[in-house]
C-alpha positions as CSV (number, residue, x, y, z in Angstrom):
1,X,70.7,-19.0,127.2
2,X,70.3,-15.6,127.4
3,X,69.6,-15.0,130.8
4,X,72.4,-17.1,132.4
5,X,74.1,-15.0,130.4
6,X,73.3,-12.1,131.8
7,X,73.3,-13.0,135.0
8,X,77.6,-14.5,134.8
9,X,78.0,-11.0,133.6
10,X,76.0,-9.2,136.5
11,X,77.9,-11.7,139.2
12,X,81.2,-10.7,136.8
13,X,81.1,-7.1,137.0
14,X,80.1,-7.5,140.7
15,X,83.1,-9.5,141.6
16,X,85.6,-7.3,139.6
17,X,84.9,-4.9,141.9
18,X,86.9,-4.6,144.7
19,X,84.8,-5.7,148.0
20,X,83.9,-2.4,150.0
21,X,82.7,-1.4,146.1
22,X,80.4,-4.2,145.5
23,X,76.6,-2.7,145.7
24,X,74.8,-5.6,143.9
25,X,73.0,-3.5,141.7
26,X,73.1,-2.0,138.2
27,X,73.2,-2.4,135.0
28,X,74.9,-5.2,132.6
29,X,76.4,-3.5,129.5
30,X,75.3,-0.3,130.4
31,X,71.4,-1.4,129.3
32,X,70.1,-4.3,131.1
33,X,69.6,-3.4,134.8
34,X,70.2,-6.2,138.1
35,X,70.1,-6.4,141.9
36,X,71.4,-8.8,143.8
37,X,70.2,-7.4,146.7
38,X,67.3,-9.6,148.9
39,X,63.7,-7.5,147.5
40,X,61.4,-5.7,150.2
41,X,57.6,-5.8,150.5
42,X,57.4,-1.6,149.5
43,X,60.0,-2.7,146.3
44,X,57.9,-6.0,144.8
45,X,54.8,-3.2,145.4
46,X,56.3,0.0,142.9
47,X,57.4,-3.1,140.8
48,X,55.0,-4.6,139.6
49,X,52.0,-2.4,141.1
50,X,52.1,1.4,140.9
51,X,49.7,2.9,139.9
52,X,51.8,5.8,140.5
53,X,54.4,5.2,137.2
54,X,53.7,5.1,134.0
55,X,55.7,3.0,132.9
56,X,55.0,-0.6,131.1
57,X,58.3,-2.1,132.3
58,X,61.0,-1.3,135.7
59,X,63.7,-2.6,136.9
60,X,63.3,-6.6,138.5
61,X,63.1,-6.7,142.0
62,X,65.7,-9.6,142.6
63,X,67.7,-11.3,139.3
64,X,68.3,-9.8,136.1
65,X,65.8,-7.9,133.7
66,X,62.3,-5.5,133.7
67,X,59.4,-6.6,135.5
68,X,56.2,-5.5,134.3
69,X,54.1,-2.2,135.8
70,X,50.5,-4.6,135.9
71,X,48.7,-1.9,137.5
72,X,49.8,0.4,134.4
73,X,49.1,-3.1,131.8
74,X,45.8,-3.5,133.7
75,X,44.9,0.6,132.5
76,X,46.7,0.0,128.6
77,X,43.9,-3.0,128.0
78,X,41.4,-1.0,129.4
79,X,42.2,1.4,127.1
80,X,42.8,-0.8,124.2
81,X,39.6,-2.7,125.4
82,X,37.4,0.6,125.3
83,X,38.5,1.5,121.8
84,X,37.8,-1.3,120.2
85,X,34.3,-2.0,121.9
86,X,32.6,1.2,122.3
87,X,32.3,2.9,125.5
88,X,28.6,1.9,126.5
89,X,27.0,3.4,129.4
90,X,27.1,1.4,132.8
91,X,23.6,-0.1,133.3
92,X,22.4,-0.3,137.0
93,X,20.6,-3.3,137.5
94,X,18.7,-4.5,141.1
95,X,18.4,-7.7,142.2
96,X,16.0,-9.0,144.0
97,X,15.0,-12.5,146.3
98,X,11.1,-13.1,146.6
99,X,11.0,-16.3,148.8
100,X,7.1,-18.0,149.3
101,X,6.3,-19.8,152.5
102,X,6.5,-23.9,151.3
103,X,8.8,-22.5,148.8
104,X,12.1,-23.6,148.9
105,X,13.4,-22.1,146.8
106,X,13.2,-18.3,146.6
107,X,12.5,-16.2,143.0
108,X,15.0,-14.0,141.5
109,X,13.9,-11.0,139.4
110,X,16.8,-8.8,138.0
111,X,15.1,-5.5,137.0
112,X,17.7,-2.7,135.6
113,X,17.3,0.6,136.6
């Protein structure tokens, strides 16, 4: 119900303006962003996967509310996981496949380097 109320408020805000001044994007009550313009791939990418931004939330590409920058969420979760689990050095693994004559299934040998 809150979302519907915000959509109605955003549309009412735009319809209250004279037609030439309608931009179809802005903020409801000065806080919640809205954008009813057709989205572009660039805007979608910047909102949902933006390595250049330190913000977790950005303005939504279409509709009312915020988008989650999934790249920032990923880096925050990686940092939290590393601090909880401790950092261990990566282990290099080499996988070798040996197939002998007549043997239908090859043997797999995994060795650590």
